[in-house]
Structures are given as C-alpha cells and as structure tokens.
N, CA, C and O atoms as a GROMACS GRO file, in nm:
protein
  376
    1UNK      N    1  -2.295   4.872   1.011
    1UNK     CA    2  -2.161   4.810   1.088
    1UNK      C    3  -2.063   4.896   0.975
    1UNK      O    4  -2.097   4.901   0.857
    2UNK      N    5  -1.953   4.954   1.018
    2UNK     CA    6  -1.850   5.093   0.999
    2UNK      C    7  -1.717   4.980   0.900
    2UNK      O    8  -1.629   4.912   0.954
    3UNK      N    9  -1.740   4.990   0.769
    3UNK     CA   10  -1.604   4.858   0.698
    3UNK      C   11  -1.465   4.954   0.728
    3UNK      O   12  -1.442   5.061   0.672
    4UNK      N   13  -1.408   4.908   0.797
    4UNK     CA   14  -1.205   4.970   0.850
    4UNK      C   15  -1.186   5.018   0.665
    4UNK      O   16  -1.210   4.957   0.562
    5UNK      N   17  -1.152   5.103   0.684
    5UNK     CA   18  -1.029   5.157   0.526
    5UNK      C   19  -0.891   5.081   0.515
    5UNK      O   20  -0.807   5.056   0.601
    6UNK      N   21  -0.893   5.066   0.443
    6UNK     CA   22  -0.698   5.034   0.396
    6UNK      C   23  -0.654   5.126   0.420
    6UNK      O   24  -0.720   5.230   0.418
    7UNK      N   25  -0.536   5.123   0.450
    7UNK     CA   26  -0.410   5.199   0.473
    7UNK      C   27  -0.344   5.171   0.337
    7UNK      O   28  -0.344   5.050   0.315
    8UNK      N   29  -0.281   5.250   0.230
    8UNK     CA   30  -0.240   5.199   0.127
    8UNK      C   31  -0.101   5.295   0.092
    8UNK      O   32  -0.121   5.406   0.043
    9UNK      N   33  -0.006   5.266   0.109
    9UNK     CA   34   0.146   5.329   0.112
    9UNK      C   35   0.144   5.371  -0.097
    9UNK      O   36   0.084   5.270  -0.134
   10UNK      N   37   0.161   5.421  -0.179
   10UNK     CA   38   0.161   5.494  -0.309
   10UNK      C   39   0.248   5.525  -0.337
   10UNK      O   40   0.284   5.626  -0.275
   11UNK      N   41   0.384   5.454  -0.479
   11UNK     CA   42   0.447   5.543  -0.515
   11UNK      C   43   0.450   5.545  -0.675
   11UNK      O   44   0.422   5.464  -0.763
   12UNK      N   45   0.508   5.712  -0.670
   12UNK     CA   46   0.503   5.717  -0.864
   12UNK      C   47   0.538   5.630  -0.910
   12UNK      O   48   0.478   5.599  -1.014
   13UNK      N   49   0.639   5.548  -0.870
   13UNK     CA   50   0.714   5.449  -0.960
   13UNK      C   51   0.621   5.384  -0.986
   13UNK      O   52   0.635   5.373  -1.108
   14UNK      N   53   0.458   5.285  -0.939
   14UNK     CA   54   0.400   5.210  -0.992
   14UNK      C   55   0.373   5.270  -1.120
   14UNK      O   56   0.417   5.202  -1.213
   15UNK      N   57   0.331   5.348  -1.146
   15UNK     CA   58   0.262   5.434  -1.254
   15UNK      C   59   0.301   5.472  -1.383
   15UNK      O   60   0.242   5.512  -1.484
   16UNK      N   61   0.500   5.431  -1.329
   16UNK     CA   62   0.571   5.491  -1.391
   16UNK      C   63   0.583   5.436  -1.572
   16UNK      O   64   0.626   5.323  -1.596
   17UNK      N   65   0.538   5.535  -1.689
   17UNK     CA   66   0.535   5.413  -1.757
   17UNK      C   67   0.629   5.347  -1.906
   17UNK      O   68   0.600   5.292  -2.012
   18UNK      N   69   0.803   5.409  -1.807
   18UNK     CA   70   0.927   5.374  -1.864
   18UNK      C   71   0.961   5.280  -1.770
   18UNK      O   72   1.060   5.214  -1.801
   19UNK      N   73   0.902   5.249  -1.644
   19UNK     CA   74   0.996   5.107  -1.602
   19UNK      C   75   0.922   4.948  -1.611
   19UNK      O   76   0.800   4.932  -1.610
   20UNK      N   77   0.978   4.885  -1.616
   20UNK     CA   78   0.923   4.751  -1.661
   20UNK      C   79   0.852   4.695  -1.458
   20UNK      O   80   0.884   4.737  -1.346
   21UNK      N   81   0.790   4.630  -1.487
   21UNK     CA   82   0.709   4.529  -1.366
   21UNK      C   83   0.793   4.534  -1.251
   21UNK      O   84   0.790   4.592  -1.142
   22UNK      N   85   0.883   4.443  -1.319
   22UNK     CA   86   1.073   4.383  -1.211
   22UNK      C   87   1.162   4.549  -1.140
   22UNK      O   88   1.235   4.577  -1.046
   23UNK      N   89   1.102   4.613  -1.245
   23UNK     CA   90   1.125   4.777  -1.162
   23UNK      C   91   1.045   4.904  -1.102
   23UNK      O   92   1.051   5.027  -1.112
   24UNK      N   93   0.981   4.823  -1.045
   24UNK     CA   94   0.839   4.855  -0.967
   24UNK      C   95   0.710   4.893  -1.001
   24UNK      O   96   0.626   4.920  -0.915
   25UNK      N   97   0.678   4.898  -1.172
   25UNK     CA   98   0.597   5.017  -1.181
   25UNK      C   99   0.469   4.866  -1.209
   25UNK      O  100   0.514   4.772  -1.275
   26UNK      N  101   0.340   4.857  -1.163
   26UNK     CA  102   0.310   4.759  -1.096
   26UNK      C  103   0.158   4.791  -1.168
   26UNK      O  104   0.092   4.688  -1.154
   27UNK      N  105   0.094   4.873  -1.226
   27UNK     CA  106   0.008   4.866  -1.330
   27UNK      C  107   0.058   4.884  -1.496
   27UNK      O  108   0.164   4.922  -1.543
   28UNK      N  109  -0.087   4.830  -1.568
   28UNK     CA  110  -0.078   4.760  -1.726
   28UNK      C  111   0.014   4.885  -1.782
   28UNK      O  112   0.039   4.981  -1.709
   29UNK      N  113   0.057   4.878  -1.904
   29UNK     CA  114   0.071   5.045  -1.994
   29UNK      C  115  -0.028   5.101  -2.022
   29UNK      O  116  -0.023   5.217  -2.063
   30UNK      N  117  -0.129   5.043  -2.011
   30UNK     CA  118  -0.242   5.133  -2.048
   30UNK      C  119  -0.301   5.237  -1.910
   30UNK      O  120  -0.386   5.326  -1.919
   31UNK      N  121  -0.230   5.196  -1.790
   31UNK     CA  122  -0.322   5.301  -1.665
   31UNK      C  123  -0.158   5.369  -1.627
   31UNK      O  124  -0.123   5.413  -1.518
   32UNK      N  125  -0.078   5.361  -1.750
   32UNK     CA  126   0.054   5.377  -1.688
   32UNK      C  127   0.085   5.581  -1.748
   32UNK      O  128   0.006   5.613  -1.837
   33UNK      N  129   0.175   5.687  -1.707
   33UNK     CA  130   0.200   5.748  -1.760
   33UNK      C  131   0.350   5.811  -1.771
   33UNK      O  132   0.396   5.702  -1.738
   34UNK      N  133   0.425   5.862  -1.781
   34UNK     CA  134   0.512   5.911  -1.795
   34UNK      C  135   0.550   5.988  -1.717
   34UNK      O  136   0.493   6.097  -1.714
   35UNK      N  137   0.697   5.953  -1.593
   35UNK     CA  138   0.713   6.081  -1.544
   35UNK      C  139   0.629   6.121  -1.410
   35UNK      O  140   0.630   6.229  -1.351
   36UNK      N  141   0.546   5.983  -1.374
   36UNK     CA  142   0.413   6.073  -1.269
   36UNK      C  143   0.529   6.074  -1.111
   36UNK      O  144   0.626   6.010  -1.073
   37UNK      N  145   0.440   6.191  -1.059
   37UNK     CA  146   0.512   6.300  -0.924
   37UNK      C  147   0.399   6.234  -0.843
   37UNK      O  148   0.285   6.202  -0.874
   38UNK      N  149   0.489   6.221  -0.695
   38UNK     CA  150   0.344   6.247  -0.611
   38UNK      C  151   0.241   6.324  -0.601
   38UNK      O  152   0.134   6.285  -0.552
   39UNK      N  153   0.263   6.459  -0.651
   39UNK     CA  154   0.162   6.529  -0.679
   39UNK      C  155   0.083   6.543  -0.751
   39UNK      O  156  -0.010   6.619  -0.722
   40UNK      N  157   0.086   6.446  -0.934
   40UNK     CA  158  -0.035   6.389  -0.993
   40UNK      C  159  -0.101   6.289  -0.904
   40UNK      O  160  -0.224   6.291  -0.896
   41UNK      N  161  -0.040   6.213  -0.845
   41UNK     CA  162  -0.049   6.142  -0.788
   41UNK      C  163  -0.223   6.188  -0.687
   41UNK      O  164  -0.340   6.151  -0.690
   42UNK      N  165  -0.150   6.276  -0.619
   42UNK     CA  166  -0.260   6.298  -0.506
   42UNK      C  167  -0.368   6.440  -0.561
   42UNK      O  168  -0.430   6.514  -0.484
   43UNK      N  169  -0.367   6.448  -0.692
   43UNK     CA  170  -0.462   6.510  -0.764
   43UNK      C  171  -0.569   6.406  -0.843
   43UNK      O  172  -0.689   6.429  -0.858
   44UNK      N  173  -0.503   6.295  -0.887
   44UNK     CA  174  -0.581   6.206  -0.901
   44UNK      C  175  -0.686   6.170  -0.786
   44UNK      O  176  -0.809   6.182  -0.782
   45UNK      N  177  -0.606   6.127  -0.707
   45UNK     CA  178  -0.662   6.045  -0.560
   45UNK      C  179  -0.755   6.174  -0.499
   45UNK      O  180  -0.806   6.136  -0.394
   46UNK      N  181  -0.784   6.277  -0.521
   46UNK     CA  182  -0.898   6.439  -0.540
   46UNK      C  183  -0.948   6.442  -0.605
   46UNK      O  184  -1.034   6.530  -0.590
   47UNK      N  185  -0.956   6.382  -0.712
   47UNK     CA  186  -1.084   6.398  -0.832
   47UNK      C  187  -1.151   6.237  -0.767
   47UNK      O  188  -1.272   6.232  -0.791
   48UNK      N  189  -1.115   6.151  -0.717
   48UNK     CA  190  -1.196   6.048  -0.699
   48UNK      C  191  -1.213   6.063  -0.552
   48UNK      O  192  -1.234   5.946  -0.520
   49UNK      N  193  -1.216   6.123  -0.456
   49UNK     CA  194  -1.214   6.142  -0.324
   49UNK      C  195  -1.218   6.104  -0.222
   49UNK      O  196  -1.285   6.099  -0.119
   50UNK      N  197  -1.119   6.073  -0.273
   50UNK     CA  198  -0.998   5.964  -0.171
   50UNK      C  199  -0.922   6.033  -0.036
   50UNK      O  200  -0.828   6.077  -0.101
   51UNK      N  201  -0.898   6.065   0.072
   51UNK     CA  202  -0.804   6.042   0.136
   51UNK      C  203  -0.681   6.082   0.101
   51UNK      O  204  -0.652   6.012   0.004
   52UNK      N  205  -0.572   6.171   0.128
   52UNK     CA  206  -0.433   6.120   0.127
   52UNK      C  207  -0.336   6.236   0.167
   52UNK      O  208  -0.361   6.354   0.193
   53UNK      N  209  -0.232   6.176   0.165
   53UNK     CA  210  -0.096   6.226   0.274
   53UNK      C  211  -0.019   6.286   0.148
   53UNK      O  212  -0.063   6.270   0.034
   54UNK      N  213   0.093   6.353   0.173
   54UNK     CA  214   0.203   6.332   0.041
   54UNK      C  215   0.338   6.332   0.152
   54UNK      O  216   0.344   6.438   0.214
   55UNK      N  217   0.429   6.247   0.181
   55UNK     CA  218   0.534   6.239   0.195
   55UNK      C  219   0.653   6.242   0.101
   55UNK      O  220   0.718   6.142   0.067
   56UNK      N  221   0.677   6.380   0.060
   56UNK     CA  222   0.786   6.392  -0.007
   56UNK      C  223   0.953   6.364   0.010
   56UNK      O  224   1.041   6.382  -0.074
   57UNK      N  225   0.965   6.306   0.168
   57UNK     CA  226   1.090   6.267   0.173
   57UNK      C  227   1.132   6.165   0.173
   57UNK      O  228   1.252   6.154   0.199
   58UNK      N  229   1.048   6.039   0.142
   58UNK     CA  230   1.070   5.956   0.135
   58UNK      C  231   1.093   5.917  -0.002
   58UNK      O  232   1.038   5.960  -0.103
   59UNK      N  233   1.238   5.772   0.019
   59UNK     CA  234   1.238   5.711  -0.084
   59UNK      C  235   1.227   5.570  -0.119
   59UNK      O  236   1.272   5.491  -0.037
   60UNK      N  237   1.145   5.497  -0.292
   60UNK     CA  238   1.117   5.433  -0.281
   60UNK      C  239   1.240   5.321  -0.295
   60UNK      O  240   1.345   5.345  -0.354
   61UNK      N  241   1.207   5.186  -0.225
   61UNK     CA  242   1.316   5.113  -0.138
   61UNK      C  243   1.408   5.029  -0.274
   61UNK      O  244   1.502   4.950  -0.267
   62UNK      N  245   1.341   5.080  -0.384
   62UNK     CA  246   1.424   5.033  -0.495
   62UNK      C  247   1.484   5.146  -0.581
   62UNK      O  248   1.520   5.140  -0.699
   63UNK      N  249   1.487   5.238  -0.506
   63UNK     CA  250   1.567   5.343  -0.579
   63UNK      C  251   1.597   5.435  -0.452
   63UNK      O  252   1.550   5.548  -0.443
   64UNK      N  253   1.695   5.364  -0.335
   64UNK     CA  254   1.675   5.397  -0.225
   64UNK      C  255   1.765   5.532  -0.210
   64UNK      O  256   1.773   5.602  -0.110
   65UNK      N  257   1.822   5.548  -0.321
   65UNK     CA  258   1.918   5.743  -0.334
   65UNK      C  259   1.875   5.808  -0.394
   65UNK      O  260   1.941   5.901  -0.441
   66UNK      N  261   1.720   5.788  -0.430
   66UNK     CA  262   1.581   5.890  -0.499
   66UNK      C  263   1.473   5.956  -0.460
   66UNK      O  264   1.364   5.907  -0.487
   67UNK      N  265   1.479   6.054  -0.405
   67UNK     CA  266   1.331   6.059  -0.312
   67UNK      C  267   1.255   6.109  -0.396
   67UNK      O  268   1.261   6.229  -0.425
   68UNK      N  269   1.170   6.027  -0.450
   68UNK     CA  270   1.080   6.068  -0.504
   68UNK      C  271   0.931   6.059  -0.438
   68UNK      O  272   0.827   6.047  -0.501
   69UNK      N  273   0.947   6.070  -0.276
   69UNK     CA  274   0.853   6.052  -0.244
   69UNK      C  275   0.661   5.934  -0.245
   69UNK      O  276   0.632   5.832  -0.308
   70UNK      N  277   0.619   5.976  -0.194
   70UNK     CA  278   0.516   5.851  -0.194
   70UNK      C  279   0.374   5.926  -0.052
   70UNK      O  280   0.386   6.002   0.044
   71UNK      N  281   0.299   5.878  -0.093
   71UNK     CA  282   0.150   5.916  -0.092
   71UNK      C  283   0.128   5.794   0.012
   71UNK      O  284   0.185   5.685  -0.002
   72UNK      N  285   0.042   5.824   0.115
   72UNK     CA  286  -0.045   5.721   0.211
   72UNK      C  287  -0.210   5.770   0.191
   72UNK      O  288  -0.264   5.862   0.251
   73UNK      N  289  -0.261   5.696   0.107
   73UNK     CA  290  -0.441   5.679   0.097
   73UNK      C  291  -0.515   5.592   0.136
   73UNK      O  292  -0.495   5.476   0.097
   74UNK      N  293  -0.632   5.622   0.233
   74UNK     CA  294  -0.734   5.560   0.298
   74UNK      C  295  -0.895   5.526   0.160
   74UNK      O  296  -0.985   5.596   0.115
   75UNK      N  297  -0.861   5.415   0.147
   75UNK     CA  298  -0.956   5.385   0.104
   75UNK      C  299  -1.020   5.211   0.130
   75UNK      O  300  -0.965   5.130   0.204
   76UNK      N  301  -1.132   5.188   0.059
   76UNK     CA  302  -1.212   5.031   0.119
   76UNK      C  303  -1.153   4.970   0.012
   76UNK      O  304  -1.161   4.852   0.044
   77UNK      N  305  -1.095   4.975  -0.104
   77UNK     CA  306  -1.022   4.910  -0.234
   77UNK      C  307  -0.952   4.856  -0.173
   77UNK      O  308  -0.918   4.904  -0.065
   78UNK      N  309  -0.884   4.693  -0.229
   78UNK     CA  310  -0.745   4.682  -0.234
   78UNK      C  311  -0.695   4.731  -0.285
   78UNK      O  312  -0.743   4.840  -0.317
   79UNK      N  313  -0.601   4.708  -0.320
   79UNK     CA  314  -0.440   4.798  -0.300
   79UNK      C  315  -0.448   4.822  -0.500
   79UNK      O  316  -0.439   4.924  -0.569
   80UNK      N  317  -0.468   4.685  -0.535
   80UNK     CA  318  -0.464   4.649  -0.724
   80UNK      C  319  -0.539   4.799  -0.762
   80UNK      O  320  -0.497   4.905  -0.809
   81UNK      N  321  -0.742   4.723  -0.694
   81UNK     CA  322  -0.837   4.794  -0.774
   81UNK      C  323  -0.782   4.984  -0.725
   81UNK      O  324  -0.816   5.080  -0.795
   82UNK      N  325  -0.710   4.996  -0.616
   82UNK     CA  326  -0.718   5.150  -0.609
   82UNK      C  327  -0.600   5.221  -0.701
   82UNK      O  328  -0.583   5.340  -0.727
   83UNK      N  329  -0.534   5.117  -0.737
   83UNK     CA  330  -0.381   5.158  -0.852
   83UNK      C  331  -0.458   5.180  -0.981
   83UNK      O  332  -0.433   5.265  -1.067
   84UNK      N  333  -0.533   5.112  -0.980
   84UNK     CA  334  -0.612   5.079  -1.145
   84UNK      C  335  -0.659   5.226  -1.150
   84UNK      O  336  -0.611   5.321  -1.212
   85UNK      N  337  -0.746   5.222  -1.081
   85UNK     CA  338  -0.887   5.348  -1.059
   85UNK      C  339  -0.750   5.530  -1.063
   85UNK      O  340  -0.758   5.636  -1.125
   86UNK      N  341  -0.645   5.476  -0.964
   86UNK     CA  342  -0.571   5.617  -1.012
   86UNK      C  343  -0.512   5.600  -1.133
   86UNK      O  344  -0.527   5.698  -1.205
   87UNK      N  345  -0.466   5.535  -1.169
   87UNK     CA  346  -0.411   5.515  -1.367
   87UNK      C  347  -0.432   5.536  -1.411
   87UNK      O  348  -0.348   5.595  -1.479
   88UNK      N  349  -0.600   5.538  -1.479
   88UNK     CA  350  -0.708   5.593  -1.531
   88UNK      C  351  -0.710   5.708  -1.492
   88UNK      O  352  -0.697   5.798  -1.574
   89UNK      N  353  -0.728   5.739  -1.333
   89UNK     CA  354  -0.764   5.913  -1.378
   89UNK      C  355  -0.600   6.000  -1.440
   89UNK      O  356  -0.599   6.115  -1.482
   90UNK      N  357  -0.520   5.940  -1.433
   90UNK     CA  358  -0.329   6.008  -1.433
   90UNK      C  359  -0.389   6.007  -1.576
   90UNK      O  360  -0.401   6.122  -1.619
   91UNK      N  361  -0.429   5.916  -1.659
   91UNK     CA  362  -0.455   5.944  -1.806
   91UNK      C  363  -0.547   6.005  -1.798
   91UNK      O  364  -0.525   6.043  -1.913
   92UNK      N  365  -0.640   6.057  -1.772
   92UNK     CA  366  -0.752   6.162  -1.784
   92UNK      C  367  -0.706   6.314  -1.735
   92UNK      O  368  -0.750   6.423  -1.772
   93UNK      N  369  -0.624   6.291  -1.661
   93UNK     CA  370  -0.543   6.402  -1.641
   93UNK      C  371  -0.369   6.454  -1.670
   93UNK      O  372  -0.309   6.546  -1.613
   94UNK      N  373  -0.339   6.397  -1.732
   94UNK     CA  374  -0.254   6.442  -1.769
   94UNK      C  375  -0.286   6.457  -1.933
   94UNK      O  376  -0.202   6.508  -2.008
   0.00000   0.00000   0.00000
C-alpha cells in the first residue's frame, strides 16, 4: 500500500535563532540559525532528498509586510519531525 505524502509549508522564521517561539520559531535553539532564507532551506531539503518548491512572493502571516517566501515540501514525516531534521541539516550547511 502506498502511503500518502504530507504537503508541508515551511517558513524561514521557523529556523531563525533571533526569534522567540511566540514570534514564530518552531525549532529549538540547537536547530536554529541566524537569518535563514528559503534558498538555505531548499538546499537542506535537497540534501535530505525531499522534493520542494520555493514561493518567493509569500509573506509569513506574523510579518505580513515582509515577503520572506516559503517552501512547500512533500514528506511522509509529520511537520515537527521534518522541521527538526531540516534544522540539523541547516546547522551542518551554514
């Protein structure tokens, strides 16, 4: 049986070391980096062999005035597992 892949929206704010959890960071500080970009996250996803699409024109709802972009990824993991894996890969890359 073929398992359905989850479509997960990923914002750079999830990995920003300078933000608090209430400001949008979703990963622990051990998995966070300074000023992540959609390109950094896409590079990490490619290294994890996870298909993804960048949407540069999107703005994070908490900062609607700032077009930081987002990424749509397809994974069979849940969102928090995937975010932790991406965060660890970002630390390795940067």
